[in-house]
C-alpha positions in Angstrom: 28.6 -193.7 82.2 26.3 -192.2 85.0 22.6 -192.3 83.7 22.7 -188.1 84.6 25.1 -187.8 81.6 23.1 -190.2 79.2 19.9 -188.6 79.7 21.9 -185.2 79.2 23.3 -186.6 75.9 20.1 -187.4 74.8 18.3 -184.1 75.8 21.2 -182.6 73.7 20.6 -184.7 70.8 16.9 -183.7 70.8 17.6 -180.2 71.1 19.7 -180.3 68.2 17.4 -182.2 65.9 14.4 -180.1 67.2 16.0 -176.9 66.9 17.3 -178.3 62.7 13.3 -179.4 62.4 12.8 -175.2 63.5 15.3 -174.0 60.9 13.8 -176.7 58.3 10.2 -175.2 59.3 11.3 -171.7 58.8 12.7 -172.1 55.7 9.9 -173.7 54.2 7.8 -170.9 55.9 9.9 -168.2 54.1 9.5 -170.2 51.0 5.7 -170.8 51.0 5.4 -167.0 51.6 8.1 -166.1 48.7 5.7 -168.5 46.6 2.6 -167.0 48.3 3.9 -163.4 47.3 4.8 -164.6 43.5 1.3 -165.5 43.6 -0.6 -163.2 44.5 2.1 -160.8 42.2 1.0 -163.2 39.1 -3.0 -162.9 40.0 -2.7 -159.6 40.3 -0.7 -159.8 36.8 -3.0 -162.1 35.0 -6.5 -159.5 36.2 -4.8 -157.5 33.9 -3.8 -159.6 30.6 -6.5 -159.1 27.6 -5.2 -162.2 25.1 -3.3 -165.4 25.3 0.4 -163.7 24.9 0.3 -161.2 27.8 -1.1 -164.4 30.0 2.0 -165.6 28.7 4.6 -162.6 29.6 2.7 -161.5 33.1 3.4 -166.2 34.1 6.8 -166.2 32.7 8.0 -162.9 33.8 7.0 -164.3 37.7 8.1 -167.9 37.6 11.5 -166.5 36.3 12.1 -166.2 40.3 11.2 -169.5 41.2 12.1 -171.7 38.2 15.7 -171.7 36.7 14.6 -171.6 32.6 16.8 -169.7 30.3 14.1 -169.6 27.7 10.2 -170.4 27.6 7.6 -170.7 25.1 3.5 -171.1 24.9 1.9 -173.7 22.4 -1.5 -173.2 21.4 -3.8 -176.6 19.9 -4.2 -175.0 16.3 -5.8 -178.6 15.3 -6.9 -182.3 16.3 -2.9 -182.8 16.5 -1.1 -180.1 16.0 0.6 -177.2 18.2 1.8 -174.1 17.2 3.5 -171.4 19.6 1.9 -168.2 20.1 4.4 -166.4 22.2 8.0 -167.0 22.9 11.1 -165.5 24.7 13.3 -166.4 21.6 12.6 -166.2 18.2 14.3 -169.8 17.6 11.1 -171.1 19.0 9.0 -169.0 17.0 7.4 -170.4 14.1 7.7 -174.4 14.6 5.2 -177.0 14.1 4.3 -179.3 17.2 2.9 -183.0 16.2 1.1 -184.2 19.4 2.5 -187.4 20.6 2.6 -189.4 23.1 4.1 -187.1 25.6 2.2 -184.0 24.6 -1.0 -186.3 24.9 -0.2 -186.4 28.4 0.2 -183.1 29.2 -3.1 -181.9 27.2 -4.4 -184.3 29.1 -3.6 -182.1 32.7 -0.2 -183.4 33.6 2.8 -181.7 34.4 5.4 -183.5 32.2 9.5 -182.8 33.4 12.2 -184.1 30.8 15.4 -184.9 32.1 17.1 -185.0 28.2 14.9 -184.7 25.3 17.0 -187.2 23.1 14.6 -190.1 24.0 11.2 -187.4 23.5 10.2 -188.2 19.9 8.3 -184.4 19.6 11.8 -182.8 20.5 13.9 -184.9 18.0 11.7 -184.1 15.1 12.4 -180.5 15.9 15.3 -178.5 14.1 18.8 -179.1 14.8 18.9 -175.1 16.3 16.0 -175.9 18.9 18.1 -179.6 19.7 21.2 -178.1 20.4 20.4 -175.2 22.9 18.2 -177.7 25.0 18.4 -180.5 27.1 15.8 -180.1 30.4 12.3 -179.3 29.9 9.2 -178.5 32.1 5.7 -179.1 30.2 3.0 -177.3 32.5 -0.9 -177.7 30.5 -2.8 -174.2 30.6 -6.8 -175.7 30.0 -10.2 -174.3 29.5 -13.6 -175.0 28.1 -12.7 -174.5 24.5 -9.1 -174.0 24.2 -5.7 -176.2 25.6 -2.2 -174.1 25.8 1.0 -175.8 26.9 3.8 -173.8 29.2 7.2 -174.7 27.9 10.5 -173.7 30.2 13.7 -175.0 29.1 17.4 -174.7 29.9 20.3 -176.1 28.1 22.1 -178.4 31.3 20.5 -181.9 31.3 18.3 -182.2 34.5 18.2 -178.7 35.5 14.8 -179.4 37.0 13.2 -180.8 39.9 9.9 -182.1 41.4 10.3 -178.8 43.5 9.8 -176.8 39.9 7.1 -179.3 39.7 5.0 -178.9 42.7 5.3 -175.1 42.1 4.2 -175.4 38.5 1.0 -177.1 39.7 0.2 -174.0 42.2 1.0 -171.6 39.4 -0.7 -173.4 37.0 -4.5 -172.8 37.9 -3.7 -168.9 37.6 -3.0 -169.5 33.6 -6.3 -171.5 33.5 -8.2 -168.6 35.3 -6.9 -166.3 33.2 -7.4 -168.1 29.9 -10.9 -168.5 31.1 -11.0 -165.2 32.3 -10.1 -163.9 28.5 -12.7 -166.3 27.0 -15.5 -165.0 29.4 -14.4 -161.5 28.1 -14.0 -162.1 24.3 -17.6 -163.9 24.8 -19.2 -160.7 26.3 -17.5 -158.7 24.0 -19.0 -160.4 21.2 -22.4 -160.4 22.7 -22.0 -156.7 23.5 -21.8 -156.5 19.5 -24.4 -158.4 18.7 -26.2 -156.4 20.9 -25.0 -153.0 19.3 -25.5 -154.7 15.6 -29.3 -155.4 16.8 -29.4 -151.8 18.1 -28.1 -150.4 15.5 -30.5 -152.3 12.7 -33.4 -151.1 15.3 -32.5 -148.1 14.9 -32.3 -148.1 11.1 -35.4 -150.2 10.8 -37.4 -147.3 12.7 -35.7 -144.5 10.7 -37.3 -146.2 8.1 -40.4 -146.5 9.3 -40.0 -142.8 9.7 -39.1 -142.2 6.2 -41.8 -144.5 4.7 -44.3 -142.2 6.5 -42.8 -139.0 5.4 -42.9 -140.5 2.2 -46.6 -141.6 2.2 -47.6 -138.4 3.4 -46.1 -136.7 0.8 -48.1 -139.4 -1.4 -51.5 -138.7 0.2 -50.5 -134.9 -0.1 -49.9 -135.5 -3.7 -52.8 -137.3 -4.8 -55.2 -135.1 -3.2 -53.5 -132.0 -4.9 -53.4 -133.9 -8.3 -57.1 -135.0 -7.5 -58.6 -131.6 -6.3 -56.6 -129.3 -8.5 -55.8 -131.0 -11.6 -59.6 -131.1 -13.0 -60.3 -127.3 -12.5 -57.3 -126.6 -14.2 -57.9 -128.8 -17.1 -61.3 -127.1 -18.0 -59.7 -123.3 -17.2 -57.4 -124.3 -19.6 -59.6 -125.9 -21.7 -61.6 -122.8 -21.5 -58.8 -120.6 -22.2 -57.9 -122.0 -24.9 -61.4 -121.7 -26.4 -61.7 -117.8 -25.0 -58.5 -117.4 -27.1 -59.8 -118.4 -30.4 -62.8 -116.5 -29.8 -61.6 -113.5 -29.1 -59.0 -113.6 -31.8 -62.4 -113.8 -34.1 -63.6 -110.9 -32.4 -60.2 -108.6 -33.6 -60.7 -110.0 -37.1 -64.5 -109.1 -36.4 -63.4 -105.4 -34.8 -60.7 -105.1 -38.1 -63.7 -105.5 -40.2 -65.6 -102.7 -39.2 -62.8 -100.8 -38.9 -62.1 -101.0 -42.7 -66.2 -100.0 -42.8 -65.2 -96.3 -40.9 -63.0 -94.9 -44.3 -66.5 -95.2 -46.2 -68.5 -93.6 -43.8 -68.9 -89.6 -43.9 -67.1 -87.7 -41.4 -70.1 -85.9 -40.5 -72.2 -89.2 -39.3 -72.9 -88.4 -35.9 -72.2 -92.5 -35.1 -68.8 -92.3 -36.6 -67.8 -89.2 -34.0 -69.3 -91.0 -31.3 -67.3 -94.6 -32.0 -63.9 -92.4 -32.3 -64.6 -91.6 -29.0 -65.1 -94.5 -27.6 -62.3 -95.9 -29.2 -60.1 -93.2 -27.8 -61.5 -93.6 -24.4 -61.0 -97.7 -24.1 -57.6 -97.2 -26.1 -58.9 -99.5 -28.1 -55.0 -100.7 -29.9 -54.1 -101.1 -26.2 -56.5 -103.5 -25.9 -56.4 -105.4 -28.9 -52.5 -106.1 -28.2 -53.1 -106.8 -24.1 -55.6 -109.4 -24.6 -53.8 -111.8 -26.1 -50.8 -111.0 -23.8 -53.4 -111.6 -21.1 -54.7 -114.5 -22.3 -51.3 -116.0 -22.7 -50.2 -115.3 -19.2 -53.4 -116.9 -18.1 -52.3 -120.2 -20.4 -48.8 -119.8 -19.2 -50.0 -120.0 -15.2 -52.1 -122.4 -15.6 -49.8 -125.1 -17.3 -46.9 -123.7 -14.2 -50.2 -124.9 -11.5 -50.4 -128.4 -13.6 -46.4 -128.7 -13.7 -46.2 -128.1 -9.8 -48.7 -130.9 -9.5 -47.1 -133.0 -11.8 -43.8 -132.5 -10.2 -45.6 -133.7 -6.6 -46.5 -136.4 -8.1 -42.8 -137.3 -9.9 -41.7 -136.3 -6.5 -43.4 -138.9 -4.5 -44.6 -141.3 -7.3 -47.9 -141.4 -6.5 -49.8 -144.3 -8.2 -46.8 -146.6 -8.3 -45.7 -149.3 -5.7 -42.7 -149.2 -3.7 -40.7 -151.6 -6.2 -37.2 -150.9 -7.6 -38.0 -150.0 -10.9 -36.0 -148.1 -13.8 -35.8 -144.2 -13.9 -34.0 -141.6 -14.9 -32.3 -139.6 -12.0 -32.4 -136.0 -13.9 -35.9 -136.1 -13.6 -36.0 -136.3 -10.4 -33.8 -134.0 -9.6 -36.1 -131.4 -11.6 -38.8 -132.5 -9.8 -37.2 -132.4 -6.4 -35.6 -128.9 -7.1 -38.7 -127.6 -8.2 -40.3 -128.7 -4.7 -37.9 -127.9 -2.7 -36.6 -124.8 -3.4 -39.4 -122.9 -3.8 -39.0 -120.8 -1.1 -35.5 -120.0 -1.6 -35.9 -119.1 -5.4 -35.6 -115.4 -4.6 -32.6 -115.4 -3.2 -30.5 -118.5 -4.7 -29.7 -119.2 -8.3 -29.8 -122.9 -9.5 -27.2 -124.4 -12.0 -28.0 -127.6 -13.2 -24.8 -129.2 -15.1 -26.8 -132.5 -16.4 -24.9 -135.2 -18.1 -27.1 -136.5 -19.5 -26.9 -140.3 -17.1 -28.6 -142.9 -18.5 -31.5 -144.7 -16.5 -30.7 -146.7 -13.0 -32.4 -149.6 -11.2 -33.3 -147.9 -8.1 -36.3 -146.7 -5.8 -37.1 -143.5 -7.5 -39.3 -141.9 -4.8 -36.6 -142.9 -1.8 -33.9 -141.3 -4.3 -35.6 -138.2 -4.2 -36.5 -137.8 -0.6 -32.2 -137.7 -0.3 -31.7 -135.2 -3.0 -34.8 -133.1 -1.3 -33.0 -133.3 2.4 -29.5 -132.8 0.3 -30.9 -129.8 -1.8 -32.9 -127.8 1.1 -29.4 -128.4 3.2 -27.6 -126.4 0.8 -30.3 -123.1 0.4 -30.6 -123.4 4.5 -26.5 -122.3 4.2 -26.7 -119.9 2.3 -27.6 -117.1 4.3 -27.7 -114.5 1.7 -27.5 -114.9 -2.5 -26.1 -117.7 -3.6 -25.3 -120.4 -6.0 -26.5 -124.1 -5.8 -24.3 -126.3 -8.8 -26.3 -129.9 -9.5 -24.2 -132.0 -11.9 -24.7 -135.4 -13.0 -22.3 -138.2 -14.7 -21.5 -141.8 -15.4 -18.5 -143.7 -14.6 -18.4 -147.2 -15.8 -21.3 -149.4 -14.3 -22.2 -146.1 -11.8 -23.4 -142.9 -12.0 -22.8 -139.8 -9.8 -25.0 -136.6 -8.7 -23.3 -133.4 -7.1 -25.0 -130.9 -5.1 -22.5 -127.9 -4.5 -23.1 -124.5 -2.9 -21.7 -121.5 -1.5 -22.9 -121.7 1.7 -21.5 -121.7 5.7 -19.9 -125.2 5.7 -19.3 -127.7 7.6 -16.8 -127.8 10.7 -14.3 -130.2 10.9 -15.4 -131.0 14.3 -19.1 -131.5 12.4 -17.8 -133.6 9.6 -17.7 -136.9 11.0 -20.9 -137.0 12.8 -23.4 -135.2 9.8 -24.6 -139.3 9.1 -25.1 -139.9 13.3 -29.5 -140.4 14.1 -30.4 -137.4 15.4 -27.7 -135.3 15.4 -28.0 -131.9 13.7 -26.3 -128.4 13.8 -29.4 -126.4 14.1 -30.6 -124.2 16.7 -33.5 -126.2 18.8 -36.9 -127.2 17.1 -35.7 -126.2 13.3 -34.2 -129.9 12.8 -34.6 -133.5 13.9 -31.2 -134.8 13.0 -33.0 -137.5 10.3 -32.7 -136.2 6.9 -29.0 -136.9 6.3 -29.3 -140.0 8.8 -32.2 -141.1 6.3 -30.3 -140.4 3.6 -27.5 -141.7 4.4 -29.9 -145.2 4.8 -31.3 -145.1 1.3 -28.2 -144.4 -0.7 -26.7 -147.5 1.3 -29.9 -149.6 0.4 -28.7 -148.6 -3.4 -25.0 -150.1 -2.6 -24.0 -146.7 -3.2 -21.8 -144.1 -1.3 -21.6 -140.7 -0.1 -18.5 -138.8 -0.4 -18.4 -135.6 1.5 -16.1 -132.6 0.9 -16.6 -129.3 3.1 -14.6 -126.6 4.4 -16.1 -123.7 6.4 -16.8 -120.5 4.6 -16.2 -122.1 1.5 -19.0 -124.5 1.1 -20.0 -128.0 0.7 -20.0 -130.7 -1.7 -21.8 -134.1 -1.6 -21.6 -136.6 -4.1 -23.8 -139.6 -4.5 -22.4 -142.7 -6.1 -25.2 -145.1 -7.1 -24.8 -148.2 -9.5 -27.0 -148.5 -12.4 -27.9 -151.8 -12.3 -29.4 -152.9 -9.0 -27.0 -155.6 -6.4 -29.0 -157.8 -4.9 -28.7 -157.5 -0.8 -26.4 -160.7 -0.9 -24.4 -159.3 -3.3 -21.2 -157.3 -3.0 -21.1 -153.8 -3.5 -20.3 -150.3 -2.2 -21.2 -149.4 1.0 -21.5 -146.5 2.9 -19.7 -146.1 6.1 -18.4 -143.1 8.4 -14.8 -143.8 7.3 -15.6 -142.9 3.8 -16.7 -139.4 4.7 -14.0 -137.4 3.9 -12.6 -134.0 4.3 -11.1 -131.7 2.2 -9.7 -128.3 1.7 -10.0 -127.8 -2.2 -11.8 -125.5 -4.0 -15.5 -126.2 -4.3 
């Protein structure tokens, strides 16, 4: 063979090899591009995952384009030597318990394990026949984070269905799943910290409101103490003097009656008698004798009323008593609160008391009086002209209830769910701080009670406060107030 022909044949052979290499390189490039697009799609999907099941859904959907599996499921470590499925494409694989053997320990250690036939794998042979009959080939891919271990499992009914290419592909995809699970854990920790911060902020706000309420009660207590000190003494001696004066007047009237009895013994011609008759007619002595007794009684009643107002102030703020839990009667507190709170509304509001004779309860009386005052004043302010407020009490089992019902404007549905929010008010600017009901909320919550609200615009509102008769300790279980317990009912008030 001439050298030129041999050279030509060698060149053709090299050309064929080069073309084969180029075609192989192009196929490899297409495969890499295809896989990269899948990785990108998987990454975009996983960034939207909010829990472990969504991670499985996104990964299985993307990997179905590259791995010929028939079913898939995800195992999550639930104990030291136990895994349970959290998601599966078929109900056959749900509810199983997987005990960690040699194969699963390798997977949890970070290795992708491909099983060509499950017949020699103890973990699979321990599963029900319904599972074993539909599985021959399996790929186990680990998903790991700092706090949890999971296993992605892809199965096929044919033996030796998966290859090393599929293992290599899963090695590229596994970090996406790890990162997705890590991101979910980070978001969960962040959400938990956010909840803790929110709870701390609410606790701080509650403490602030309680301080405001304590300052308000302290101011009322100081006012009541000053009023009691300045008024009780003069009212006391005025009452005493009125009692003595009434006795003296009665005695003078008796003397006057004796003198009038002597008039019949005098001759009508006596000049002095005529003068006495003129004076009696001028001053209307009969009217004076009647009116002076009535004036003294009215003065005495007025002083007693002043004394009762002072006592109501003392009872309302519990002047002279420390802020400790004690037995108290809420009906007595309601009486004092009504006298104090409705003074400016007494001309156009009728108060109807329907007390049920409730037993004394363990409570903080002055704080409960503050709750009653807030509700009664709010009820009065909701009545624009003539109206009525009913105050009812009763008890049921281990609790009592106090109900304050008005026929005022009522509360709109948009506002009824927010009335206990701090600083929320429907009153005009400058007429309300939005703290009254919020403070009442905290006080009733401190007593382990609850508030029920029924209201309808144009028909009025009904607030019912439930309070336990015996004190529930701070760590005890008792009925609690919450926004979900505030309800709106379109029933007759």
